[in-house]
SEVEXLO-489749 format. One record per residue: x, y, z of N, C-alpha, C in turn; chain. Coordinates in Angstrom, 2 decimals. Example, Ala and Ser with C-alpha at 12.3 -4.5 7.8 and 13.67 -1.06 7.14 Angstrom:
@n_u:13.19; n_v:-5.69; n_w:7.80; ca_u:12.30; ca_v:-4.50; ca_w:7.80; c_u:13.20; c_v:-3.30; c_w:7.80; unit:A
@n_u:12.85; n_v:-2.25; n_w:7.08; ca_u:13.67; ca_v:-1.06; ca_w:7.14; c_u:12.90; c_v:0.03; c_w:7.87; unit:A
END
This chain:
@n_u:0.84; n_v:-1.18; n_w:0.00; ca_u:0.00; ca_v:0.00; ca_w:0.00; c_u:0.89; c_v:1.24; c_w:0.00; unit:A
@n_u:0.67; n_v:2.20; n_w:-0.91; ca_u:1.48; ca_v:3.42; ca_w:-0.94; c_u:1.23; c_v:4.29; c_w:0.29; unit:A
@n_u:2.27; n_v:5.01; n_w:0.68; ca_u:2.17; ca_v:5.89; ca_w:1.84; c_u:2.40; c_v:7.32; c_w:1.40; unit:A
@n_u:1.67; n_v:8.23; n_w:2.02; ca_u:1.85; ca_v:9.66; ca_w:1.79; c_u:3.08; c_v:10.13; c_w:2.57; unit:A
@n_u:3.50; n_v:11.36; n_w:2.29; ca_u:4.66; ca_v:11.93; ca_w:2.97; c_u:4.21; c_v:13.07; c_w:3.87; unit:A
@n_u:4.51; n_v:12.94; n_w:5.16; ca_u:4.24; ca_v:14.00; ca_w:6.14; c_u:5.47; c_v:14.90; c_w:6.21; unit:A
@n_u:5.28; n_v:16.15; n_w:6.60; ca_u:6.40; ca_v:17.06; ca_w:6.83; c_u:6.67; c_v:17.10; c_w:8.32; unit:A
@n_u:7.85; n_v:16.62; n_w:8.72; ca_u:8.23; ca_v:16.61; ca_w:10.14; c_u:8.81; c_v:17.98; c_w:10.47; unit:A
@n_u:8.18; n_v:18.67; n_w:11.41; ca_u:8.61; ca_v:20.02; ca_w:11.79; c_u:9.65; c_v:20.00; c_w:12.91; unit:A
@n_u:9.42; n_v:19.15; n_w:13.91; ca_u:10.29; ca_v:19.15; ca_w:15.08; c_u:10.04; c_v:17.89; c_w:15.90; unit:A
@n_u:10.93; n_v:17.65; n_w:16.84; ca_u:10.76; ca_v:16.57; ca_w:17.80; c_u:11.11; c_v:17.13; c_w:19.18; unit:A
@n_u:10.33; n_v:16.74; n_w:20.17; ca_u:10.57; ca_v:17.12; ca_w:21.55; c_u:10.88; c_v:15.86; c_w:22.34; unit:A
@n_u:11.72; n_v:15.98; n_w:23.36; ca_u:12.00; ca_v:14.86; ca_w:24.25; c_u:11.48; c_v:15.19; c_w:25.64; unit:A
@n_u:10.86; n_v:14.22; n_w:26.27; ca_u:10.32; ca_v:14.41; ca_w:27.62; c_u:10.34; c_v:13.07; c_w:28.36; unit:A
@n_u:9.97; n_v:13.14; n_w:29.64; ca_u:9.91; ca_v:11.92; ca_w:30.45; c_u:8.67; c_v:11.10; c_w:30.16; unit:A
@n_u:7.54; n_v:11.76; n_w:29.91; ca_u:6.30; ca_v:11.05; ca_w:29.68; c_u:5.32; c_v:11.94; c_w:28.91; unit:A
@n_u:4.35; n_v:11.30; n_w:28.27; ca_u:3.29; ca_v:12.01; ca_w:27.55; c_u:1.97; c_v:11.37; c_w:27.97; unit:A
@n_u:1.02; n_v:12.22; n_w:28.30; ca_u:-0.32; ca_v:11.73; ca_w:28.65; c_u:-1.34; c_v:12.46; c_w:27.81; unit:A
@n_u:-2.39; n_v:11.75; n_w:27.47; ca_u:-3.46; ca_v:12.38; ca_w:26.70; c_u:-4.76; c_v:12.22; c_w:27.47; unit:A
@n_u:-5.41; n_v:13.38; n_w:27.70; ca_u:-6.68; ca_v:13.37; ca_w:28.42; c_u:-7.80; c_v:12.94; c_w:27.49; unit:A
@n_u:-8.91; n_v:12.58; n_w:28.07; ca_u:-10.08; ca_v:12.16; ca_w:27.30; c_u:-10.58; c_v:13.27; c_w:26.38; unit:A
@n_u:-10.29; n_v:14.53; n_w:26.75; ca_u:-10.70; ca_v:15.68; ca_w:25.93; c_u:-9.77; c_v:15.89; c_w:24.73; unit:A
@n_u:-8.66; n_v:15.14; n_w:24.69; ca_u:-7.70; ca_v:15.29; ca_w:23.61; c_u:-6.48; c_v:16.11; c_w:23.97; unit:A
@n_u:-6.52; n_v:16.79; n_w:25.13; ca_u:-5.38; ca_v:17.60; ca_w:25.55; c_u:-4.18; c_v:16.69; c_w:25.80; unit:A
@n_u:-3.02; n_v:17.08; n_w:25.28; ca_u:-1.79; ca_v:16.30; ca_w:25.45; c_u:-0.92; c_v:17.00; c_w:26.49; unit:A
@n_u:-0.44; n_v:16.23; n_w:27.45; ca_u:0.39; ca_v:16.76; ca_w:28.53; c_u:1.80; c_v:16.19; c_w:28.39; unit:A
@n_u:2.78; n_v:17.07; n_w:28.23; ca_u:4.19; ca_v:16.67; ca_w:28.17; c_u:4.77; c_v:16.85; c_w:29.57; unit:A
@n_u:5.36; n_v:15.80; n_w:30.11; ca_u:5.91; ca_v:15.83; ca_w:31.46; c_u:7.43; c_v:15.74; c_w:31.37; unit:A
@n_u:8.11; n_v:16.67; n_w:32.03; ca_u:9.57; ca_v:16.65; ca_w:32.06; c_u:10.18; c_v:16.94; c_w:30.70; unit:A
@n_u:9.80; n_v:18.04; n_w:30.08; ca_u:10.29; ca_v:18.42; ca_w:28.76; c_u:11.75; c_v:18.84; c_w:28.84; unit:A
@n_u:12.58; n_v:18.28; n_w:27.96; ca_u:14.03; ca_v:18.58; ca_w:27.96; c_u:14.35; c_v:19.70; c_w:26.99; unit:A
@n_u:15.31; n_v:20.55; n_w:27.39; ca_u:15.84; ca_v:21.56; ca_w:26.48; c_u:16.95; c_v:20.90; c_w:25.65; unit:A
@n_u:17.78; n_v:21.68; n_w:25.02; ca_u:18.85; ca_v:21.12; ca_w:24.19; c_u:20.01; c_v:20.57; c_w:25.01; unit:A
@n_u:20.03; n_v:20.84; n_w:26.32; ca_u:21.02; ca_v:20.26; ca_w:27.21; c_u:20.29; c_v:19.37; c_w:28.21; unit:A
@n_u:20.68; n_v:18.12; n_w:28.25; ca_u:20.10; ca_v:17.17; ca_w:29.19; c_u:21.11; c_v:17.00; c_w:30.31; unit:A
@n_u:20.79; n_v:17.58; n_w:31.47; ca_u:21.70; ca_v:17.54; ca_w:32.61; c_u:21.42; c_v:16.36; c_w:33.51; unit:A
@n_u:22.43; n_v:15.58; n_w:33.78; ca_u:22.31; ca_v:14.43; ca_w:34.67; c_u:23.10; c_v:14.68; c_w:35.94; unit:A
@n_u:22.60; n_v:14.16; n_w:37.05; ca_u:23.30; ca_v:14.31; ca_w:38.33; c_u:24.62; c_v:13.56; c_w:38.32; unit:A
@n_u:24.66; n_v:12.42; n_w:37.60; ca_u:25.91; ca_v:11.66; ca_w:37.54; c_u:25.97; c_v:10.88; c_w:36.23; unit:A
@n_u:27.17; n_v:10.60; n_w:35.84; ca_u:27.43; ca_v:9.72; ca_w:34.70; c_u:28.43; c_v:8.69; c_w:35.20; unit:A
@n_u:28.20; n_v:7.41; n_w:34.99; ca_u:27.23; ca_v:6.79; ca_w:34.10; c_u:25.81; c_v:6.79; c_w:34.67; unit:A
@n_u:24.85; n_v:6.78; n_w:33.75; ca_u:23.43; ca_v:6.73; ca_w:34.09; c_u:22.67; c_v:6.02; c_w:32.97; unit:A
@n_u:21.48; n_v:5.59; n_w:33.30; ca_u:20.54; ca_v:5.09; ca_w:32.29; c_u:19.41; c_v:6.09; c_w:32.22; unit:A
@n_u:19.03; n_v:6.50; n_w:31.00; ca_u:17.93; ca_v:7.44; ca_w:30.86; c_u:16.94; c_v:6.92; c_w:29.83; unit:A
@n_u:15.68; n_v:7.26; n_w:30.04; ca_u:14.59; ca_v:6.85; ca_w:29.16; c_u:13.86; c_v:8.11; c_w:28.71; unit:A
@n_u:13.57; n_v:8.17; n_w:27.42; ca_u:12.89; ca_v:9.33; ca_w:26.85; c_u:11.62; c_v:8.89; c_w:26.15; unit:A
@n_u:10.71; n_v:9.84; n_w:26.03; ca_u:9.54; ca_v:9.69; ca_w:25.18; c_u:9.61; c_v:10.84; c_w:24.19; unit:A
@n_u:9.30; n_v:10.60; n_w:22.94; ca_u:9.36; ca_v:11.66; ca_w:21.94; c_u:7.96; c_v:12.15; c_w:21.61; unit:A
@n_u:7.90; n_v:13.41; n_w:21.21; ca_u:6.68; ca_v:14.01; ca_w:20.69; c_u:7.05; c_v:14.61; c_w:19.34; unit:A
@n_u:6.38; n_v:14.17; n_w:18.30; ca_u:6.69; ca_v:14.60; ca_w:16.94; c_u:5.68; c_v:15.68; c_w:16.53; unit:A
@n_u:6.18; n_v:16.78; n_w:15.98; ca_u:5.32; ca_v:17.84; ca_w:15.46; c_u:5.41; c_v:17.77; c_w:13.94; unit:A
@n_u:4.24; n_v:17.59; n_w:13.29; ca_u:4.24; ca_v:17.38; ca_w:11.86; c_u:3.05; c_v:18.02; c_w:11.17; unit:A
@n_u:3.19; n_v:18.15; n_w:9.86; ca_u:2.10; ca_v:18.61; ca_w:8.99; c_u:1.67; c_v:17.43; c_w:8.12; unit:A
@n_u:0.37; n_v:17.26; n_w:7.98; ca_u:-0.19; ca_v:16.20; ca_w:7.15; c_u:-0.95; c_v:16.87; c_w:6.00; unit:A
@n_u:-0.48; n_v:16.71; n_w:4.75; ca_u:-1.09; ca_v:17.43; ca_w:3.64; c_u:-2.46; c_v:16.89; c_w:3.22; unit:A
@n_u:-2.72; n_v:15.61; n_w:3.45; ca_u:-3.97; ca_v:14.99; ca_w:3.01; c_u:-4.34; c_v:13.86; c_w:3.96; unit:A
@n_u:-5.59; n_v:13.46; n_w:3.92; ca_u:-5.98; ca_v:12.26; ca_w:4.63; c_u:-5.32; c_v:11.06; c_w:3.99; unit:A
@n_u:-5.13; n_v:9.98; n_w:4.75; ca_u:-4.53; ca_v:8.78; ca_w:4.18; c_u:-3.54; c_v:8.15; c_w:5.14; unit:A
@n_u:-2.79; n_v:7.19; n_w:4.64; ca_u:-1.83; ca_v:6.43; ca_w:5.44; c_u:-0.43; c_v:7.03; c_w:5.31; unit:A
@n_u:0.24; n_v:7.14; n_w:6.45; ca_u:1.59; ca_v:7.68; ca_w:6.52; c_u:2.49; c_v:6.70; c_w:7.24; unit:A
@n_u:3.69; n_v:6.54; n_w:6.73; ca_u:4.71; ca_v:5.71; ca_w:7.38; c_u:5.95; c_v:6.58; c_w:7.55; unit:A
@n_u:6.43; n_v:6.66; n_w:8.80; ca_u:7.59; ca_v:7.50; ca_w:9.09; c_u:8.67; c_v:6.65; c_w:9.74; unit:A
@n_u:9.90; n_v:6.86; n_w:9.33; ca_u:11.04; ca_v:6.12; ca_w:9.88; c_u:11.95; c_v:7.12; c_w:10.59; unit:A
@n_u:12.24; n_v:6.83; n_w:11.85; ca_u:13.09; ca_v:7.68; ca_w:12.68; c_u:14.28; c_v:6.87; c_w:13.17; unit:A
@n_u:15.35; n_v:7.58; n_w:13.49; ca_u:16.47; ca_v:6.92; ca_w:14.16; c_u:17.10; c_v:7.87; c_w:15.16; unit:A
@n_u:17.64; n_v:7.27; n_w:16.20; ca_u:18.38; ca_v:8.00; ca_w:17.23; c_u:19.84; c_v:7.58; c_w:17.10; unit:A
@n_u:20.71; n_v:8.57; n_w:17.03; ca_u:22.14; ca_v:8.31; ca_w:16.98; c_u:22.73; c_v:8.75; c_w:18.32; unit:A
@n_u:23.36; n_v:7.82; n_w:19.02; ca_u:24.05; ca_v:8.11; ca_w:20.27; c_u:25.52; c_v:8.31; c_w:19.91; unit:A
@n_u:26.00; n_v:9.55; n_w:19.94; ca_u:27.35; ca_v:9.85; ca_w:19.48; c_u:28.43; c_v:9.41; c_w:20.47; unit:A
@n_u:28.05; n_v:8.93; n_w:21.66; ca_u:29.07; ca_v:8.44; ca_w:22.58; c_u:29.70; c_v:7.16; c_w:22.06; unit:A
@n_u:28.91; n_v:6.35; n_w:21.36; ca_u:29.44; ca_v:5.11; ca_w:20.79; c_u:28.97; c_v:4.88; c_w:19.35; unit:A
@n_u:28.35; n_v:5.91; n_w:18.76; ca_u:27.83; ca_v:5.87; ca_w:17.39; c_u:26.81; c_v:4.76; c_w:17.16; unit:A
@n_u:26.12; n_v:4.35; n_w:18.22; ca_u:25.07; ca_v:3.35; ca_w:18.06; c_u:23.83; c_v:4.02; c_w:17.46; unit:A
@n_u:23.06; n_v:3.24; n_w:16.73; ca_u:21.86; ca_v:3.74; ca_w:16.06; c_u:20.68; c_v:2.86; c_w:16.44; unit:A
@n_u:19.59; n_v:3.51; n_w:16.87; ca_u:18.34; ca_v:2.80; ca_w:17.12; c_u:17.33; c_v:3.34; c_w:16.11; unit:A
@n_u:16.65; n_v:2.45; n_w:15.41; ca_u:15.72; ca_v:2.86; ca_w:14.37; c_u:14.32; c_v:2.36; c_w:14.70; unit:A
@n_u:13.31; n_v:3.16; n_w:14.36; ca_u:11.93; ca_v:2.77; ca_w:14.60; c_u:11.03; c_v:3.31; c_w:13.50; unit:A
@n_u:9.90; n_v:2.66; n_w:13.30; ca_u:8.92; ca_v:3.10; ca_w:12.32; c_u:7.62; c_v:3.44; c_w:13.04; unit:A
@n_u:6.93; n_v:4.43; n_w:12.49; ca_u:5.61; ca_v:4.81; ca_w:12.99; c_u:4.66; c_v:4.87; c_w:11.81; unit:A
@n_u:3.43; n_v:4.41; n_w:12.04; ca_u:2.40; ca_v:4.51; ca_w:11.00; c_u:1.24; c_v:5.32; c_w:11.55; unit:A
@n_u:0.61; n_v:6.07; n_w:10.66; ca_u:-0.48; ca_v:6.95; ca_w:11.03; c_u:-1.52; c_v:6.92; c_w:9.92; unit:A
@n_u:-2.78; n_v:6.79; n_w:10.29; ca_u:-3.88; ca_v:6.92; ca_w:9.34; c_u:-4.60; c_v:8.22; c_w:9.67; unit:A
@n_u:-4.56; n_v:9.16; n_w:8.75; ca_u:-5.16; ca_v:10.48; ca_w:8.96; c_u:-6.48; c_v:10.57; c_w:8.21; unit:A
@n_u:-7.48; n_v:11.12; n_w:8.89; ca_u:-8.79; ca_v:11.31; ca_w:8.27; c_u:-8.79; c_v:12.57; c_w:7.42; unit:A
@n_u:-8.07; n_v:13.60; n_w:7.89; ca_u:-8.05; ca_v:14.87; ca_w:7.17; c_u:-6.68; c_v:15.52; c_w:7.33; unit:A
@n_u:-6.38; n_v:16.53; n_w:6.50; ca_u:-5.09; ca_v:17.22; ca_w:6.62; c_u:-5.03; c_v:18.07; c_w:7.89; unit:A
@n_u:-3.81; n_v:18.42; n_w:8.29; ca_u:-3.64; ca_v:19.30; ca_w:9.44; c_u:-2.20; c_v:19.76; c_w:9.56; unit:A
@n_u:-2.01; n_v:20.91; n_w:10.22; ca_u:-0.68; ca_v:21.47; ca_w:10.45; c_u:-0.37; c_v:21.53; c_w:11.93; unit:A
@n_u:0.91; n_v:21.44; n_w:12.26; ca_u:1.39; ca_v:21.51; ca_w:13.64; c_u:0.71; c_v:20.49; c_w:14.55; unit:A
@n_u:0.58; n_v:19.28; n_w:14.06; ca_u:-0.03; ca_v:18.20; ca_w:14.83; c_u:1.02; c_v:17.61; c_w:15.77; unit:A
@n_u:0.66; n_v:17.47; n_w:17.02; ca_u:1.55; ca_v:16.87; ca_w:18.01; c_u:1.18; c_v:15.40; c_w:18.13; unit:A
@n_u:2.13; n_v:14.55; n_w:17.81; ca_u:1.91; ca_v:13.11; ca_w:17.81; c_u:2.82; c_v:12.45; c_w:18.85; unit:A
@n_u:2.24; n_v:11.82; n_w:19.89; ca_u:3.10; ca_v:11.07; ca_w:20.82; c_u:3.88; c_v:10.03; c_w:20.01; unit:A
@n_u:5.19; n_v:10.04; n_w:20.20; ca_u:6.05; ca_v:9.20; ca_w:19.37; c_u:6.64; c_v:8.02; c_w:20.09; unit:A
@n_u:7.84; n_v:7.69; n_w:19.75; ca_u:8.51; ca_v:6.49; ca_w:20.21; c_u:9.18; c_v:6.70; c_w:21.57; unit:A
@n_u:9.44; n_v:5.59; n_w:22.24; ca_u:10.13; ca_v:5.57; ca_w:23.54; c_u:11.48; c_v:4.91; c_w:23.31; unit:A
@n_u:12.52; n_v:5.46; n_w:23.94; ca_u:13.82; ca_v:4.81; ca_w:23.85; c_u:14.61; c_v:5.07; c_w:25.11; unit:A
@n_u:15.54; n_v:4.21; n_w:25.38; ca_u:16.43; ca_v:4.35; ca_w:26.53; c_u:17.87; c_v:4.18; c_w:26.08; unit:A
@n_u:18.76; n_v:4.88; n_w:26.77; ca_u:20.18; ca_v:4.74; ca_w:26.46; c_u:20.98; c_v:4.67; c_w:27.75; unit:A
@n_u:22.12; n_v:4.03; n_w:27.66; ca_u:23.10; ca_v:4.02; ca_w:28.74; c_u:24.09; c_v:5.13; c_w:28.46; unit:A
@n_u:24.24; n_v:6.04; n_w:29.39; ca_u:25.17; ca_v:7.16; ca_w:29.23; c_u:26.43; c_v:6.84; c_w:30.03; unit:A
@n_u:27.52; n_v:6.59; n_w:29.31; ca_u:28.79; ca_v:6.27; ca_w:29.95; c_u:29.74; c_v:7.45; c_w:30.00; unit:A
@n_u:29.46; n_v:8.48; n_w:29.18; ca_u:30.30; ca_v:9.68; ca_w:29.16; c_u:29.47; c_v:10.82; c_w:28.56; unit:A
@n_u:29.85; n_v:12.07; n_w:28.81; ca_u:29.14; ca_v:13.19; ca_w:28.19; c_u:29.19; c_v:13.04; c_w:26.66; unit:A
@n_u:28.10; n_v:13.38; n_w:26.02; ca_u:28.00; ca_v:13.15; ca_w:24.59; c_u:26.84; c_v:13.94; c_w:24.01; unit:A
@n_u:26.51; n_v:13.65; n_w:22.76; ca_u:25.34; ca_v:14.20; ca_w:22.08; c_u:24.49; c_v:13.07; c_w:21.55; unit:A
@n_u:23.18; n_v:13.32; n_w:21.48; ca_u:22.29; ca_v:12.41; ca_w:20.77; c_u:21.60; c_v:13.21; c_w:19.68; unit:A
@n_u:21.19; n_v:12.52; n_w:18.64; ca_u:20.59; ca_v:13.17; ca_w:17.48; c_u:19.42; c_v:12.32; c_w:17.01; unit:A
@n_u:18.31; n_v:12.96; n_w:16.65; ca_u:17.17; ca_v:12.25; ca_w:16.08; c_u:17.00; c_v:12.71; c_w:14.64; unit:A
@n_u:16.86; n_v:11.72; n_w:13.77; ca_u:16.70; ca_v:11.98; ca_w:12.34; c_u:15.46; c_v:11.25; c_w:11.83; unit:A
@n_u:14.93; n_v:11.72; n_w:10.72; ca_u:13.87; ca_v:10.99; ca_w:10.03; c_u:14.26; c_v:10.82; c_w:8.57; unit:A
@n_u:13.69; n_v:9.78; n_w:7.97; ca_u:14.03; ca_v:9.49; ca_w:6.59; c_u:13.05; c_v:10.18; c_w:5.65; unit:A
@n_u:13.61; n_v:11.00; n_w:4.78; ca_u:12.84; ca_v:11.72; ca_w:3.77; c_u:13.71; c_v:11.75; c_w:2.52; unit:A
@n_u:13.79; n_v:10.65; n_w:1.83; ca_u:14.78; ca_v:10.49; ca_w:0.76; c_u:16.09; c_v:10.08; c_w:1.40; unit:A
@n_u:16.77; n_v:11.04; n_w:2.03; ca_u:17.94; ca_v:10.76; ca_w:2.86; c_u:17.57; c_v:11.02; c_w:4.31; unit:A
@n_u:18.52; n_v:10.94; n_w:5.20; ca_u:18.26; ca_v:11.19; ca_w:6.61; c_u:18.36; c_v:12.68; c_w:6.91; unit:A
@n_u:17.33; n_v:13.22; n_w:7.58; ca_u:17.26; ca_v:14.64; ca_w:7.94; c_u:17.29; c_v:14.75; c_w:9.47; unit:A
@n_u:18.17; n_v:15.58; n_w:10.00; ca_u:18.25; ca_v:15.79; ca_w:11.44; c_u:17.14; c_v:16.73; c_w:11.88; unit:A
@n_u:16.39; n_v:16.32; n_w:12.93; ca_u:15.32; ca_v:17.17; ca_w:13.45; c_u:15.55; c_v:17.57; c_w:14.90; unit:A
@n_u:16.60; n_v:17.06; n_w:15.52; ca_u:16.90; ca_v:17.46; ca_w:16.89; c_u:18.24; c_v:16.92; c_w:17.35; unit:A
@n_u:18.96; n_v:17.75; n_w:18.12; ca_u:20.24; ca_v:17.36; ca_w:18.70; c_u:20.26; c_v:17.83; c_w:20.15; unit:A
@n_u:20.70; n_v:16.96; n_w:21.06; ca_u:20.77; ca_v:17.27; ca_w:22.48; c_u:22.14; c_v:16.92; c_w:23.02; unit:A
@n_u:22.65; n_v:17.78; n_w:23.89; ca_u:23.91; ca_v:17.52; ca_w:24.59; c_u:23.57; c_v:16.87; c_w:25.93; unit:A
@n_u:24.27; n_v:15.79; n_w:26.27; ca_u:24.09; ca_v:15.13; ca_w:27.55; c_u:25.36; c_v:15.33; c_w:28.37; unit:A
@n_u:25.19; n_v:15.88; n_w:29.56; ca_u:26.35; ca_v:16.13; ca_w:30.43; c_u:25.90; c_v:16.15; c_w:31.88; unit:A
@n_u:26.86; n_v:16.17; n_w:32.78; ca_u:26.52; ca_v:16.29; ca_w:34.19; c_u:26.24; c_v:17.75; c_w:34.51; unit:A
@n_u:25.39; n_v:17.95; n_w:35.49; ca_u:25.05; ca_v:19.29; ca_w:35.96; c_u:25.27; c_v:19.30; c_w:37.46; unit:A
@n_u:26.10; n_v:20.23; n_w:37.93; ca_u:26.32; ca_v:20.28; ca_w:39.37; c_u:25.15; c_v:20.99; c_w:40.06; unit:A
@n_u:25.10; n_v:20.89; n_w:41.40; ca_u:23.97; ca_v:21.46; ca_w:42.15; c_u:23.82; c_v:22.95; c_w:41.94; unit:A
@n_u:24.93; n_v:23.68; n_w:41.83; ca_u:24.87; ca_v:25.13; ca_w:41.63; c_u:24.17; c_v:25.46; c_w:40.31; unit:A
@n_u:24.52; n_v:24.75; n_w:39.23; ca_u:23.88; ca_v:24.98; ca_w:37.94; c_u:22.39; c_v:24.68; c_w:38.01; unit:A
@n_u:22.02; n_v:23.60; n_w:38.73; ca_u:20.61; ca_v:23.24; ca_w:38.86; c_u:19.84; c_v:24.34; c_w:39.56; unit:A
@n_u:20.40; n_v:24.91; n_w:40.67; ca_u:19.68; ca_v:25.95; ca_w:41.40; c_u:19.63; c_v:27.25; c_w:40.60; unit:A
@n_u:20.69; n_v:27.58; n_w:39.84; ca_u:20.66; ca_v:28.77; ca_w:38.99; c_u:19.60; c_v:28.62; c_w:37.91; unit:A
@n_u:19.49; n_v:27.43; n_w:37.37; ca_u:18.49; ca_v:27.18; ca_w:36.34; c_u:17.09; c_v:27.36; c_w:36.90; unit:A
@n_u:16.85; n_v:26.88; n_w:38.10; ca_u:15.54; ca_v:27.02; ca_w:38.74; c_u:15.25; c_v:28.49; c_w:39.07; unit:A
@n_u:16.28; n_v:29.22; n_w:39.56; ca_u:16.08; ca_v:30.63; ca_w:39.89; c_u:15.73; c_v:31.45; c_w:38.65; unit:A
@n_u:16.43; n_v:31.20; n_w:37.53; ca_u:16.15; ca_v:31.98; ca_w:36.32; c_u:14.76; c_v:31.65; c_w:35.77; unit:A
@n_u:14.30; n_v:30.41; n_w:36.00; ca_u:12.97; ca_v:30.03; ca_w:35.51; c_u:11.87; c_v:30.68; c_w:36.32; unit:A
@n_u:12.15; n_v:31.05; n_w:37.58; ca_u:11.11; ca_v:31.63; ca_w:38.44; c_u:11.22; c_v:33.15; c_w:38.55; unit:A
@n_u:12.30; n_v:33.75; n_w:38.03; ca_u:12.44; ca_v:35.21; ca_w:38.08; c_u:11.55; c_v:35.86; c_w:37.04; unit:A
@n_u:10.68; n_v:36.74; n_w:37.47; ca_u:9.82; ca_v:37.49; ca_w:36.54; c_u:9.73; c_v:38.94; c_w:36.93; unit:A
END
């Protein structure tokens, strides 16, 4: 069966995603471009949220991969979607993945659109207590 092509706008990483009965989507523990860990080595688990445009109703197949640059390992996954109608800026709860962090590094998420296109890059490093408290203070200063 032929598949249509969606336009992937962005990907977000968070700890969890919940969807209410009303359709509201709740992102819990949303990560910025720096993922700060209290210690390394660590094991971390992410949930992705994909933001995309769907030009027409129909079936869509999307292929994503995560590249862990600490050891150049690649995890690949496919997602399928049946859309009733077109839409823009659709938030789609995506794939779950976990990685073992043995040293500070970067991770990258790509999707296949002819070739591989990067849609997000995150730096993983340790964050000391002072940085954590400064981050909290700046978030609450208004």
